[in-house]
C-alpha positions in Angstrom: 184.6 207.4 127.7 187.1 204.9 126.3 187.9 205.0 122.6 186.3 201.6 121.8 183.0 202.6 123.4 183.1 206.0 121.7 183.7 204.6 118.2 180.9 202.0 118.7 178.4 204.8 119.6 179.7 207.0 116.8 179.0 204.2 114.3 175.4 203.9 115.7 175.0 207.6 115.2 176.3 207.6 111.6 173.8 204.8 110.7 170.8 206.4 112.5 171.5 210.0 111.5 170.2 209.6 108.0 169.2 213.2 107.5 169.2 216.5 109.5 165.8 215.7 111.0 166.7 212.2 112.2 170.0 213.6 113.5 168.1 216.2 115.5 165.8 213.5 116.9 168.8 211.5 118.0 170.4 214.6 119.7 167.2 215.4 121.5 166.8 211.9 122.9 170.4 211.7 124.0 170.2 215.1 125.7 167.0 214.1 127.5 168.7 210.9 128.7 171.4 213.1 130.2 169.2 215.5 132.1 168.7 218.3 129.5 165.3 220.1 129.6 163.6 221.2 126.4 162.8 224.9 125.9 160.6 226.6 123.3 161.5 229.7 121.4 158.1 231.2 121.6 158.1 231.2 125.4 159.8 233.3 128.0 162.8 231.6 129.7 163.3 231.7 133.4 166.7 230.0 133.6 168.8 228.9 136.5 172.0 226.8 136.5 171.1 223.6 134.7 171.0 221.8 131.3 168.7 222.9 128.4 168.1 222.6 124.7 166.0 224.3 122.0 165.3 223.3 118.4 164.2 225.2 115.3 162.2 223.7 112.4 163.0 220.2 113.8 166.3 220.5 112.0 168.7 222.7 114.1 169.4 222.4 117.8 171.2 224.4 120.4 172.0 222.8 123.8 173.6 224.6 126.7 174.7 224.1 130.3 174.7 227.0 132.8 177.2 226.2 135.6 176.4 227.0 139.2 179.1 229.7 139.3 178.7 230.8 135.7 180.8 233.7 134.3 179.7 236.3 131.8 180.9 234.4 128.7 180.0 231.5 126.4 182.0 228.5 125.3 180.5 227.6 121.9 181.0 224.7 119.5 179.1 224.9 116.1 178.7 222.0 113.7 176.1 221.1 111.0 173.9 218.1 110.7 172.9 218.2 107.0 174.7 216.3 104.3 174.7 216.4 100.5 171.8 214.2 99.3 168.9 213.9 96.8 165.7 215.7 97.7 162.3 214.5 96.5 160.5 216.9 94.3 156.8 217.7 95.1 155.4 215.7 92.1 158.0 213.0 91.8 156.5 209.8 90.2 157.3 209.0 86.6 156.5 205.6 85.1 158.1 204.9 81.8 159.8 202.0 80.0 158.8 199.6 82.7 160.4 201.6 85.6 158.8 203.7 88.3 161.2 206.5 88.9 161.2 209.3 91.4 162.1 212.8 90.4 164.7 214.3 92.7 166.9 217.4 93.0 170.5 217.5 94.3 170.8 219.0 97.7 174.3 220.5 98.3 177.4 219.8 96.3 177.0 216.1 95.5 179.9 214.0 94.2 177.5 212.6 91.6 179.1 209.3 90.6 179.4 208.4 94.3 175.6 207.9 94.4 175.4 205.4 91.6 174.6 201.7 92.3 174.0 202.3 96.0 171.1 201.0 98.1 169.1 204.1 98.9 166.2 204.8 101.4 164.1 207.9 102.3 164.0 210.0 105.5 162.8 213.4 106.5 159.8 215.4 107.7 156.2 215.3 106.8 153.4 217.7 107.7 150.1 216.1 108.9 146.8 217.8 109.1 144.4 216.9 111.8 141.2 219.0 111.6 142.6 222.5 111.7 145.9 221.6 113.3 149.3 221.0 111.5 151.8 218.6 113.1 155.2 217.6 111.9 156.5 214.1 112.1 160.0 212.8 111.5 160.1 209.6 109.4 162.7 207.1 108.1 161.5 204.4 105.8 164.8 202.6 106.7 164.7 199.8 104.1 166.8 199.9 100.9 164.1 201.0 98.4 165.8 202.7 95.5 168.8 202.6 93.3 170.4 204.9 90.6 171.8 202.4 88.1 174.9 203.4 86.2 175.2 202.8 82.4 177.1 199.6 81.6 180.5 200.2 79.9 179.2 198.3 76.8 176.7 201.0 76.3 178.9 203.9 77.2 182.5 203.6 75.9 183.4 206.9 77.5 182.4 205.8 81.0 186.1 205.5 82.1 187.3 208.6 80.3 184.5 211.2 80.5 181.9 210.5 83.2 179.8 213.7 82.8 176.6 213.0 84.7 173.5 215.1 84.0 171.7 215.6 87.3 168.2 215.7 85.6 168.8 212.5 83.7 171.5 210.4 85.3 170.7 210.8 89.0 167.1 209.7 88.9 166.4 206.6 91.0 164.1 203.7 90.3 161.8 202.4 93.1 159.6 199.8 91.3 158.9 197.9 88.1 155.2 198.4 88.4 153.2 201.6 88.0 151.8 202.8 91.4 150.2 206.1 92.4 151.2 207.8 95.6 153.9 205.3 96.3 155.6 207.4 99.0 152.4 208.0 100.9 151.6 204.3 100.7 155.0 203.4 102.1 154.5 205.9 105.0 151.1 204.4 105.7 152.5 200.9 105.8 155.1 201.9 108.4 153.4 204.7 110.4 149.7 204.1 109.7 149.2 207.8 108.6 146.5 208.0 105.9 147.7 209.7 102.8 144.8 212.2 102.9 146.3 213.6 106.1 149.8 214.2 104.6 149.9 217.8 103.4 153.5 218.1 102.3 157.0 216.8 103.0 160.8 217.6 103.2 162.2 214.1 102.3 165.7 213.1 101.2 167.3 210.0 99.8 170.2 208.6 101.8 172.7 205.8 101.4 171.5 202.8 103.4 175.0 201.2 103.6 176.5 200.5 107.0 179.6 202.0 108.5 182.7 199.8 108.1 186.0 199.7 110.0 188.6 199.2 107.4 192.4 198.8 107.1 194.6 196.1 108.5 194.3 197.5 112.0 190.8 198.8 111.4 192.1 202.3 111.8 189.7 203.9 109.3 185.9 204.4 109.1 184.2 204.2 105.8 180.6 205.5 106.1 177.9 207.7 104.7 177.7 211.1 106.4 181.2 211.4 107.8 180.9 215.1 106.9 179.8 216.4 109.3 178.2 213.9 111.8 181.7 213.1 113.2 181.9 216.7 114.4 178.3 216.7 115.6 178.7 213.6 117.7 182.0 214.7 119.2 180.4 218.0 120.3 177.4 216.3 121.7 179.5 213.9 123.8 181.8 216.8 124.7 179.0 218.9 126.3 177.4 215.9 127.9 180.7 215.2 129.7 181.4 218.8 130.7 181.5 219.6 134.4 183.0 223.1 134.7 180.7 225.1 137.0 182.1 228.5 135.9 181.0 228.0 132.3 178.0 228.6 130.1 178.7 225.9 127.5 176.8 225.9 124.2 176.6 223.3 121.4 175.0 224.2 118.1 174.0 221.8 115.4 172.9 223.7 112.3 170.9 222.6 109.2 171.5 223.8 105.7 175.3 224.4 105.7 175.5 222.4 102.5 173.3 225.0 100.7 174.8 228.2 102.2 173.1 228.4 105.6 170.9 231.3 104.6 167.7 229.7 106.0 165.5 230.1 109.1 167.6 227.6 111.0 171.0 227.9 109.3 174.2 229.3 110.7 173.4 232.6 108.8 170.1 233.0 110.7 169.4 234.6 114.0 169.0 231.3 115.8 172.3 231.4 117.7 172.2 235.1 118.6 168.6 235.0 119.7 169.3 232.0 121.9 172.3 233.7 123.5 170.3 236.9 124.0 167.5 234.9 125.8 170.0 233.2 128.0 171.7 236.6 128.9 168.3 238.2 129.5 167.1 235.4 131.8 170.4 235.4 133.8 170.5 239.3 133.8 174.0 239.5 132.3 175.1 241.9 129.6 175.1 240.3 126.2 177.7 242.6 124.7 180.1 241.8 127.5 179.3 238.2 127.2 180.1 238.0 123.5 183.4 239.9 124.0 184.4 237.3 126.6 183.3 234.3 124.5 184.9 231.8 122.1 183.5 229.8 119.2 185.0 226.6 117.8 183.5 225.9 114.4 184.0 222.2 113.5 183.7 221.0 109.9 185.8 218.5 108.0 188.4 219.2 105.3 190.5 217.3 102.8 193.3 214.9 103.7 196.1 214.4 101.3 194.7 212.1 98.6 196.7 208.9 98.2 196.7 209.1 94.3 196.6 212.9 93.9 198.9 214.5 96.5 199.4 217.3 94.0 195.9 218.6 95.0 197.1 219.6 98.5 199.0 222.7 99.4 202.7 222.0 99.3 203.5 223.0 102.9 200.1 222.6 104.7 199.1 219.1 104.0 197.0 217.2 106.5 196.8 213.4 107.0 194.4 210.8 108.4 194.9 210.0 112.1 197.5 212.6 112.6 195.6 215.2 114.5 192.8 217.8 114.6 193.0 220.1 111.6 193.3 223.9 112.2 192.0 225.6 109.0 193.5 229.0 108.2 192.1 229.7 104.7 191.2 233.1 103.4 187.5 232.5 104.3 188.2 231.0 107.7 187.8 232.9 111.0 191.0 231.5 112.5 193.4 234.1 113.8 196.7 233.9 115.6 195.0 234.2 119.0 192.3 231.7 118.4 194.8 229.3 116.9 197.1 229.6 119.9 194.2 229.0 122.4 193.1 225.9 120.4 196.6 224.5 120.3 196.8 224.8 124.1 193.5 223.0 124.4 194.9 220.2 122.2 198.0 220.0 124.4 195.9 219.8 127.5 193.8 217.0 126.0 197.0 215.3 124.8 195.7 215.4 121.2 197.9 216.1 118.1 197.0 219.0 115.7 197.9 219.9 112.2 197.6 223.0 110.0 195.6 223.2 106.8 195.3 225.7 103.9 194.0 225.1 100.4 196.0 225.5 97.3 195.8 229.0 96.0 194.3 227.8 92.7 191.4 226.0 94.4 188.3 227.5 96.1 187.6 226.9 99.8 184.0 227.2 101.1 182.6 229.5 103.7 182.5 228.3 107.3 179.9 227.9 110.0 181.5 230.4 112.3 182.2 232.8 109.5 178.4 232.9 108.8 177.5 233.0 112.5 179.9 235.9 113.1 177.7 238.0 110.8 175.3 237.9 113.8 177.5 236.9 116.7 180.9 238.8 116.8 183.0 236.4 118.9 186.7 235.3 118.8 186.5 232.1 116.6 188.5 229.3 115.0 187.7 226.8 112.2 188.8 223.2 112.9 187.8 219.7 111.9 188.9 216.3 110.7 190.9 215.3 107.7 188.9 213.0 105.5 188.7 211.5 102.0 185.9 211.5 99.4 184.1 214.5 100.8 180.5 214.7 99.5 180.5 211.2 98.1 177.8 208.9 99.5 180.6 207.1 101.3 183.4 209.0 103.0 186.6 208.0 104.9 188.1 209.3 108.1 190.6 208.2 110.7 189.2 206.6 113.9 191.9 208.2 116.2 190.9 211.6 114.9 187.3 211.0 115.7 188.0 210.2 119.3 190.6 213.0 119.6 188.0 215.5 118.5 185.7 214.4 121.4 188.6 214.8 123.8 189.3 218.3 122.6 185.7 219.4 122.9 185.4 217.8 126.4 188.5 219.8 127.4 187.1 223.0 125.9 183.8 222.6 127.7 185.8 222.1 130.9 188.0 225.2 130.4 187.3 228.8 131.2 188.7 231.6 129.1 189.4 234.7 131.2 189.7 237.8 129.0 191.6 240.8 130.5 192.1 244.1 128.9 195.3 243.1 127.0 195.4 239.3 127.5 193.5 236.0 127.6 194.0 233.3 130.2 192.9 229.7 130.2 191.8 228.0 133.5 191.4 224.2 133.3 
């Protein structure tokens, strides 16, 4: 796929992937279009060489391709599909002072001020009761419905010197100037014709409704909501779709709940990945322990580019820059080691893609990684990589377009590469 076409499709994904549930819906549809068959966790799998995917809780997805001449190993890429947002509380309506407000809770580590004065909408999952049956439905109200207004500087003379936002007070959005009961249920009925009496409960989140913009004199940057981590998710999706290596079992995992620690039913710290690999191995009658020893995980999540106004926040010898290559992270909490880093650099060279090394400053804290959490359940040689970006966890983030495309090229190369592990060495075959 050429760069221009890839970026155009990435922009569509960034705008449609409004929350983890709508992202998973998009992934499922794209995989189906490319010949992937859906599997269910509560069924026995009888697998043969082919393309498959399985989901958990409508929010995490694992897709895999079994090559015709598959070896006893897995090539795995992990990403996450959730993003910092504002989640609707169960009882959320509050009408006072002429405003109908919705009570929300921060989901993940929000950059609070980045959510002020933005057009916001609502997406997520609802549970519908039909007689004695419960069904889930993914919804997206799509229209700009809400705003969190900032306080004018005339009323807050410390706005430019001490912007200390209280999440319970300052991050509450308004949705109307009139009092209305069951407003969310009414909006769902207007769009989906689902009676409010049938809606049992919901997992709904507010998201930034702004479009993705190509910015810079040469349009070399993307400014968009949800850069972290949908850029990695889309690259991995396109990478596995474009894989053709018949000796591989290629695996792409898109996890939910990374932003809140991953310790959920479908998070990276769950049994979703290891259970899926065990079911694949059992169906193919291969030894899972041997398979894991021979496997490799690339965990892809974004990290911090040198800030144009605060270069002092970056490590003095391991700075990373926009559009200058895929980032290899080797922080204390990363899973990157000398071997995995060497393998990945060779993949980059094969894909003709630049790479750069990242570590945090010693006086700042780096977060846990997807593969670090997965490795609690799946002990596999692993590396942490991603894209350099600005304004992480704001409602609008910035990334280099070349880096986005290069990440796809690396994943495509990885999924078309076999790693042969010998007793004392590892060999790549392209």
